[in-house]
C-alpha positions in Angstrom: -60.5 -5.7 -24.4 -59.0 -3.5 -27.0 -60.4 -1.0 -29.0 -59.6 -0.7 -32.9 -59.5 2.6 -34.5 -57.4 4.4 -31.9 -54.1 4.8 -33.3 -50.8 6.1 -31.5 -47.3 6.7 -32.8 -43.9 5.5 -31.4 -41.0 8.3 -32.4 -37.3 7.1 -32.4 -35.0 10.2 -30.9 -32.0 8.0 -29.9 -29.8 6.5 -31.1 -28.9 9.1 -33.9 -29.0 6.2 -36.4 -32.9 5.5 -35.7 -34.1 9.1 -34.7 -36.9 10.3 -36.8 -38.1 7.1 -37.8 -41.8 6.4 -36.8 -44.1 3.6 -35.8 -47.8 3.8 -35.9 -49.5 1.2 -33.9 -53.2 0.5 -34.0 -53.2 -2.2 -31.4 -51.6 -3.9 -29.3 -47.6 -4.8 -30.2 -44.3 -6.1 -28.3 -41.3 -4.1 -28.3 -38.1 -6.7 -28.2 -35.1 -8.1 -30.2 -37.5 -11.1 -31.6 -38.5 -11.2 -35.3 -42.1 -11.6 -34.3 -42.0 -8.3 -32.0 -44.2 -5.5 -33.3 -41.5 -2.9 -32.8 -38.2 -4.8 -33.6 -35.1 -3.2 -31.7 -31.7 -4.9 -32.6 -29.5 -4.4 -29.4 -28.0 -7.0 -27.1 -29.3 -4.6 -23.9 -33.0 -5.3 -25.0 -34.9 -8.6 -24.2 -36.1 -10.5 -26.8 -39.9 -9.8 -25.6 -38.8 -6.4 -23.7 -42.1 -4.6 -23.1 -46.1 -4.5 -24.6 -48.1 -1.6 -25.4 -51.6 -2.1 -26.0 -55.0 -0.4 -25.5 -57.3 -1.2 -22.5 -60.7 0.8 -22.4 -59.6 3.1 -25.1 -56.4 4.1 -23.0 -53.0 3.1 -24.1 -51.1 1.1 -21.5 -47.3 0.1 -21.3 -46.1 -2.8 -19.4 -42.6 -4.4 -19.0 -42.5 -7.8 -19.7 -40.1 -8.9 -16.8 -37.1 -7.4 -19.0 -33.9 -7.6 -16.6 -32.4 -4.2 -17.8 -36.5 -2.9 -17.4 -38.6 -0.1 -18.9 -38.3 3.5 -18.0 -41.1 5.9 -18.6 -40.1 9.6 -18.0 -37.0 8.7 -16.2 -38.8 6.5 -13.9 -38.7 2.3 -14.4 -42.2 0.9 -14.1 -43.5 -2.3 -14.6 -47.2 -1.1 -16.2 -48.5 2.8 -16.5 -50.9 4.4 -18.6 -49.4 6.3 -21.6 -49.8 9.8 -22.9 -49.2 12.5 -25.4 -45.5 13.6 -25.5 -44.5 10.7 -22.6 -40.6 9.7 -23.7 -40.2 5.8 -23.4 -36.7 4.2 -22.7 -36.1 0.6 -24.0 -32.3 -0.1 -23.3 -30.4 2.8 -25.2 -33.5 3.6 -27.3 -35.6 6.8 -26.6 -38.9 6.4 -28.4 -41.7 9.6 -27.6 -44.9 9.0 -27.9 -47.5 11.1 -30.4 -51.5 10.8 -30.1 -54.6 12.1 -31.8 -55.4 15.8 -30.5 -58.2 14.5 -28.3 -55.1 12.6 -26.1 -54.5 13.6 -22.4 -52.6 17.1 -22.1 -48.7 17.3 -23.1 -46.4 16.7 -20.3 -43.9 18.6 -19.7 -40.6 18.8 -22.1 -37.5 16.6 -21.3 -35.2 17.8 -23.5 -32.7 19.7 -20.9 -33.7 16.9 -17.9 -32.3 13.4 -18.8 -32.5 10.7 -16.3 -31.4 7.2 -17.3 -31.4 4.1 -14.9 -27.8 2.5 -14.9 -27.4 -0.9 -14.3 -23.7 -2.9 -14.9 -25.1 -5.3 -17.1 -26.1 -2.7 -19.6 -22.6 -1.4 -20.0 -20.2 -3.0 -22.8 -16.5 -3.9 -21.6 -14.0 -2.4 -24.6 -12.4 -6.0 -24.7 -15.8 -7.3 -25.7 -16.2 -4.6 -28.3 -16.3 -6.1 -32.3 -16.4 -4.6 -35.6 -20.5 -4.0 -35.4 -20.3 -2.8 -31.8 -17.9 -0.8 -32.6 -19.9 1.1 -35.2 -22.7 1.1 -33.3 -21.2 2.6 -30.5 -20.4 5.3 -33.1 -23.9 5.6 -34.1 -23.2 3.8 -37.4 -25.4 1.0 -38.9 -24.8 -0.1 -42.8 -27.2 2.7 -44.1 -25.2 5.3 -42.3 -21.5 4.4 -43.2 -21.6 6.5 -46.1 -23.8 9.4 -44.7 -21.8 12.4 -45.2 -24.7 14.7 -43.4 -23.4 14.4 -40.3 -19.4 14.5 -40.1 -19.4 16.2 -36.7 -21.2 13.8 -35.1 -19.0 11.2 -36.3 -15.9 12.9 -35.8 -17.0 13.7 -31.9 -18.1 9.9 -31.0 -14.6 8.9 -32.8 -12.8 11.2 -30.3 -15.4 9.6 -27.4 -14.1 6.4 -28.7 -10.3 7.3 -28.7 -10.8 8.8 -24.9 -12.3 5.4 -23.7 -9.1 3.8 -25.3 -6.9 6.2 -23.6 -8.6 6.1 -20.6 -8.6 2.3 -20.4 -5.1 1.9 -21.0 -4.6 4.8 -17.7 -6.6 2.6 -15.8 -5.0 -1.1 -16.7 -1.4 1.1 -15.6 -2.9 2.2 -12.4 -1.2 1.3 -8.7 -2.9 4.2 -6.7 -6.8 5.2 -6.3 -6.7 8.6 -6.0 -4.0 8.9 -8.7 -6.1 7.1 -10.9 -9.3 9.3 -10.1 -7.4 12.7 -11.0 -6.0 11.3 -14.1 -9.4 10.1 -15.1 -11.1 13.4 -14.4 -8.8 15.1 -16.0 -9.3 13.2 -19.5 -13.1 13.7 -18.2 -12.7 17.6 -18.0 -10.6 17.7 -21.5 -13.1 16.1 -23.9 -16.2 17.0 -22.5 -15.0 20.7 -22.0 -16.3 21.4 -18.2 -14.9 23.5 -15.9 -15.2 21.0 -12.6 -15.4 17.7 -11.9 -15.2 15.3 -8.6 -15.4 12.0 -7.4 -18.1 11.4 -4.0 -16.5 8.0 -2.7 -18.5 5.9 0.0 -16.9 6.0 3.4 -17.0 2.2 3.7 -15.6 1.4 0.7 -18.5 1.0 -1.4 -19.5 -1.9 0.6 -23.1 -0.8 1.1 -25.7 -3.2 -1.0 -28.7 -1.5 -0.1 -28.7 2.0 -1.8 -32.6 2.6 -0.8 -31.3 4.3 2.3 -28.2 6.4 1.0 -27.4 9.5 2.1 -25.1 12.0 1.1 -23.1 11.9 4.7 -22.4 8.3 3.7 -20.1 9.7 0.9 -17.4 12.2 0.8 -15.5 14.3 -2.2 -12.2 12.1 -2.9 -10.9 13.8 -5.7 -11.6 17.2 -7.3 -10.3 19.1 -10.3 -10.6 21.7 -12.6 -9.7 22.2 -16.2 -8.3 25.6 -15.5 -5.2 26.4 -13.2 -6.2 29.6 -12.8 -9.5 29.0 -11.2 -9.1 28.1 -7.4 -9.5 24.4 -6.3 -11.9 24.8 -3.3 -14.2 21.5 -2.5 -17.4 21.7 -4.5 -20.7 22.5 -2.7 -21.8 19.1 -3.1 -25.5 19.2 -3.5 -27.4 16.9 -1.0 -30.0 16.8 -3.8 -28.6 15.7 -6.6 -26.5 13.1 -5.0 -28.9 11.6 -3.1 -31.1 11.4 -6.3 -28.2 9.8 -8.1 -27.5 7.3 -5.7 -30.6 6.6 -4.2 -31.9 6.0 -7.7 -28.5 4.7 -9.2 -29.5 6.7 -12.2 -27.3 8.9 -14.8 -28.7 12.6 -14.7 -28.0 15.3 -17.2 -29.6 19.0 -16.6 -28.3 21.1 -19.2 -29.8 24.5 -17.9 -29.8 24.2 -14.3 -32.1 27.1 -14.0 -35.1 26.2 -15.8 -34.4 22.4 -13.9 -37.2 22.1 -11.3 -35.8 18.7 -10.2 -33.3 20.7 -8.2 -35.1 24.0 -7.4 -34.8 23.4 -3.6 -31.1 23.0 -3.7 -29.4 26.1 -2.6 -25.9 24.5 -3.0 -26.3 24.1 -7.0 -27.6 27.6 -7.4 -25.1 29.5 -5.2 -22.3 28.0 -7.2 -21.6 29.3 -10.7 -22.8 25.9 -12.3 -25.4 26.2 -14.8 -25.4 22.8 -16.5 -24.0 19.1 -15.1 -23.7 15.5 -15.3 -24.0 13.0 -12.4 -23.7 9.2 -12.8 -23.1 6.5 -10.4 -20.3 4.7 -9.8 -21.5 1.2 -9.5 -19.6 -2.5 -8.9 -21.8 -5.2 -9.5 -24.5 -4.8 -7.0 -22.7 -2.2 -4.8 -22.8 1.3 -4.9 -19.1 3.2 -4.9 -19.7 6.4 -5.2 -20.6 9.1 -7.9 -19.0 11.2 -10.7 -20.0 14.8 -11.5 -19.3 17.0 -14.1 -19.7 20.7 -14.1 -20.2 23.8 -16.5 -20.7 26.9 -16.1 -22.2 27.4 -19.7 -25.7 26.3 -20.5 -26.4 23.4 -23.0 -23.0 22.3 -22.6 -23.3 18.7 -22.3 -25.3 16.2 -24.4 -26.8 13.0 -23.9 -24.2 10.8 -25.9 -21.7 12.6 -23.4 -23.9 11.1 -20.4 -23.6 7.7 -21.9 -19.6 8.6 -22.2 -19.4 9.5 -18.3 -21.7 6.3 -17.5 -19.4 4.1 -19.2 -16.2 5.9 -17.9 -17.7 5.3 -14.2 -18.4 2.2 -14.7 -14.5 1.6 -15.9 -13.5 3.6 -12.5 -15.5 1.3 -10.2 -14.0 -1.8 -11.8 -10.5 -0.2 -11.2 -11.0 0.9 -7.6 -12.2 -2.8 -7.0 -9.3 -3.9 -8.4 -6.8 -1.8 -6.7 -8.5 -2.0 -3.4 -8.3 -6.0 -4.1 -4.4 -5.4 -4.4 -4.1 -3.2 -1.5 -5.7 -5.9 1.0 -3.5 -8.7 -0.9 -0.3 -6.6 -0.2 -1.7 -6.1 3.6 -2.6 -9.6 4.2 1.2 -10.5 2.5 2.7 -8.2 4.5 1.1 -9.7 8.0 1.8 -12.6 6.7 5.7 -11.9 6.7 5.1 -10.1 9.8 3.6 -13.0 11.8 6.2 -15.2 10.3 9.1 -13.0 11.5 7.7 -13.1 15.1 7.2 -16.4 14.9 11.0 -16.9 13.6 11.9 -14.4 16.4 10.0 -16.3 19.3 11.3 -20.0 18.2 14.9 -18.2 18.3 14.3 -17.0 21.5 13.0 -20.1 22.8 15.9 -21.9 21.8 18.1 -19.5 23.3 16.7 -19.9 26.2 16.9 -23.4 26.1 20.8 -23.2 25.1 21.3 -20.4 28.1 19.7 -22.8 30.5 22.1 -25.5 29.6 25.2 -23.0 29.5 23.9 -21.7 32.8 23.6 -25.1 34.4 27.1 -26.1 33.2 28.8 -22.6 34.1 27.2 -23.5 37.8 28.9 -26.6 38.0 32.1 -25.6 36.1 32.4 -22.7 38.5 32.4 -24.9 41.7 35.2 -27.2 39.9 37.0 -24.4 39.0 37.4 -22.6 42.2 38.3 -26.3 43.9 41.1 -26.3 41.1 42.4 -22.8 41.6 43.4 -23.2 45.4 47.1 -24.0 44.2 47.2 -20.7 42.9 47.4 -19.4 46.6 51.2 -20.8 46.4 51.9 -18.1 44.2 51.7 -15.6 47.0 53.9 -18.0 49.0 56.5 -18.0 46.3 56.5 -14.1 45.8 57.1 -13.5 49.7 59.8 -16.3 49.4 61.7 -14.8 46.6 61.1 -10.6 46.7 63.8 -9.7 45.0 63.9 -12.2 41.9 62.2 -10.2 39.1 61.4 -12.8 37.1 59.6 -14.9 40.1 57.7 -11.8 40.7 56.2 -11.2 36.9 55.8 -15.1 37.0 53.6 -15.1 40.0 51.8 -11.5 38.9 50.8 -13.4 35.5 49.4 -16.5 37.3 47.6 -14.2 39.7 45.9 -12.5 36.9 45.4 -15.8 35.3 43.5 -16.9 38.1 41.2 -13.6 38.5 40.6 -14.3 34.9 39.3 -17.2 35.0 37.1 -16.7 38.0 35.4 -13.4 36.0 34.9 -15.3 33.0 33.2 -18.1 35.0 31.0 -15.7 36.7 30.6 -13.8 33.5 29.2 -17.1 31.7 26.9 -17.5 34.6 25.5 -14.1 34.4 25.0 -14.3 30.8 23.1 -17.2 31.2 20.7 -15.6 33.7 20.3 -12.8 31.1 21.7 -10.3 33.5 23.8 -7.5 31.9 27.4 -7.1 32.5 27.7 -4.8 35.4 31.3 -3.0 36.5 31.9 -3.4 39.7 35.1 -2.3 40.4 35.3 0.8 38.0 38.5 3.2 38.4 40.5 5.6 36.5 42.8 3.8 34.0 45.2 3.9 31.5 44.2 2.4 28.5 47.8 2.3 27.0 49.0 0.4 30.3 46.0 -1.8 30.1 47.0 -2.8 26.8 50.6 -3.6 27.4 49.6 -5.6 30.3 46.9 -7.5 28.3 49.8 -8.2 25.5 52.1 -9.4 28.0 50.0 -11.8 29.5 48.3 -13.5 26.1 51.8 -13.5 24.6 52.4 -16.7 26.8 49.3 -18.2 25.0 50.9 -20.6 22.1 48.3 -19.7 19.7 49.0 -16.1 20.1 52.9 -15.8 20.4 53.8 -17.0 16.8 52.4 -14.2 15.5 54.0 -10.3 15.7 51.9 -8.0 18.4 52.5 -4.5 18.6 50.9 -1.8 20.5 50.5 1.7 18.7 49.9 4.8 21.1 48.4 7.9 19.0 47.6 9.8 22.6 47.4 8.8 25.9 43.7 7.9 27.1 42.2 7.2 30.1 38.6 5.9 31.0 36.9 5.0 34.0 36.6 0.7 33.8 36.8 -2.4 35.5 40.2 -3.3 34.4 39.7 -6.8 35.0 36.6 -6.9 32.7 37.8 -4.7 29.8 41.3 -6.9 30.1 38.8 -9.9 29.7 37.4 -8.2 26.3 40.9 -7.5 25.0 42.2 -11.1 25.5 39.0 -12.2 23.6 40.0 -10.3 20.6 43.6 -10.7 20.8 42.9 -14.3 20.9 40.0 -14.4 18.3 42.4 -12.7 15.7 45.1 -15.2 16.7 42.5 -17.8 15.6 41.5 -16.0 12.5 45.4 -15.7 11.4 45.9 -19.9 11.9 49.3 -21.3 11.8 50.5 -19.0 9.1 52.5 -16.1 11.2 50.8 -12.9 10.9 50.3 -9.6 12.6 48.1 -8.2 15.6 48.1 -4.4 16.0 46.4 -2.5 19.0 45.9 1.0 18.5 44.8 3.3 21.5 43.8 6.8 20.6 41.3 9.5 21.9 38.6 10.8 19.6 36.0 13.2 20.1 36.1 12.5 24.0 35.9 9.0 23.2 38.7 6.8 24.4 39.1 3.9 21.6 41.2 0.8 21.2 41.1 -1.2 17.8 42.4 -4.8 17.7 43.5 -5.4 13.7 44.6 -8.5 12.4 45.9 -9.1 8.6 43.9 -12.3 8.3 41.4 -13.1 5.9 38.9 -11.1 7.2 34.8 -12.0 8.0 32.7 -12.7 5.2 30.1 -10.8 4.6 27.6 -13.6 4.3 28.3 -14.0 7.5 29.0 -10.4 9.0 25.5 -9.8 10.7 25.7 -12.9 12.9 29.4 -12.1 14.2 27.8 -11.0 17.5 24.9 -13.5 17.9 25.0 -16.1 20.7 26.3 -19.8 19.9 27.3 -18.6 16.6 31.0 -19.4 16.0 33.1 -20.3 13.0 35.5 -22.3 15.1 33.4 -25.6 14.7 33.8 -27.8 17.9 36.9 -25.3 19.3 34.2 -22.6 20.2 30.9 -22.1 22.0 30.0 -18.7 20.2 29.7 -16.6 23.4 32.7 -14.7 23.4 31.8 -11.8 21.5 28.6 -11.5 22.9 29.6 -11.5 26.4 32.5 -8.7 25.1 29.8 -6.4 23.9 27.9 -6.9 26.7 30.8 -6.0 28.9 31.6 -2.8 27.2 27.7 -1.9 26.5 27.8 -2.0 30.6 30.3 0.6 30.7 28.5 3.1 28.4 30.7 2.1 25.1 30.0 -0.1 22.1 31.9 -3.0 20.5 31.9 -2.9 16.7 34.0 -4.3 13.8 34.7 -3.7 10.0 36.5 -5.8 7.9 37.5 -4.5 4.5 38.1 -6.7 1.5 41.9 -7.9 1.6 42.5 -5.7 4.9 41.8 -8.0 7.4 39.3 -7.2 10.7 39.5 -4.4 13.1 37.2 -4.6 16.2 36.7 -1.3 17.9 35.8 -0.6 21.4 35.2 2.7 22.1 34.6 4.1 26.3 33.7 7.8 27.4 37.2 9.2 27.9 38.4 10.6 31.1 41.2 13.6 31.7 44.4 12.6 31.8 45.3 11.4 35.4 48.9 12.3 36.7 
């Protein structure tokens, strides 16, 4: 039942456009946007029927009407509560103070320096949504104040804040790394709010916590800490458990203009051990998730104002959105990279399977071939008989020697293919000190009987005599392969093949150079790839891979270079020995 004759006044204190306006109530009234409300507040953050004030047994009572953004009394969100003289009522961004007759209840403590505001992402507009009316409203300007010249300083301050938001919005859009973004934001905050220190504490689990009722300081750590003055030592701040737990658990923005006179944090030793005299702290939210908190400190009492707290709240909201976007981008890049690695692994596995099958086929072929080759090489044994019959015939002796070399070369080649198919590395079984120049001369004599080689000019250049401990037969096999490849590259047109023998820095080197068309850069990486051949049906693509395996088994290396227009040079490097007389 309502009692008439008991009056109460609601006095607007914020925003500044309505500050000082008073509304006298003698009975029940509804606060909201709807035209039928007794206290009409035109703001999209206020519900059509937001809250109700009424008399009940001589006592004024405040009741929230299930508004999405809630109704706050003295810094605490309430559903229903009795009102007293001096109470501060928050409906959206509007702050109203309760005034009652002298017979009313005692005055509550003055909250001028102690502001608490609940924060919800639904209350915060984005810059993209700001139209003309919202723009003027964000500056505290309505139709009746556009020509009010009594507050030019306030207009300048709010214009500057709006410019800061615009600048920070651009910074956030261009950010690619979370830490760099947070550092730039804190620098901008310190510059416009003139604080001494600022820091951001983020959740260890990247803001995945949805239930903030058990949030503690241990769940968060300081990620970025900035000082406005470069002369100040930038040690990590003494993060107050009291402040952080309060801000994070209540999801509210906190302003303390004078820390020494703020009983909310009287028990916080960390704050009083620091030079901080005033501070603001706001949560960083993303929808229903709590990402962390942003804190700005000052060593001067009364440095910050409530509009500063509103500005910091909006900045924290923008930071939350950007952090999420950057983290999503990082996860997307990680996913793409993992997919690339998985694809590369799959292709590598596929290539290995294909190669294993190819090698298995080559191995079976080589085994059968070896049996047949050995049977057909039997007539080469007659060469020994011919050599004994004509001991003084030098031409016969040279021919016999070449036949025996060819026989051994065929046997070694078949054996090498069989070992390659089994995946075994070439093993140098008959190593001995070898004059590399003499070995090259013998190879040249042997290859000059080949019709594909003898059409080209061949010569040996010995820059320095050099010896190496090698299996001569296997190294000869490598050189024969390189010379025949050079002849194939030159084709039918007569060309030039030069073998250069040298010793450099303890390495015995042999270079096989031709003046052919060279190796195209498009296939350069595949030169030593098994089963890759540019000879079409005339090659298996195993020669160079086997040759490199032989050289590596000797502890050396086989490389190549193909300068544009200068042919191709294959370089064989082996560990050199001191000259043997």
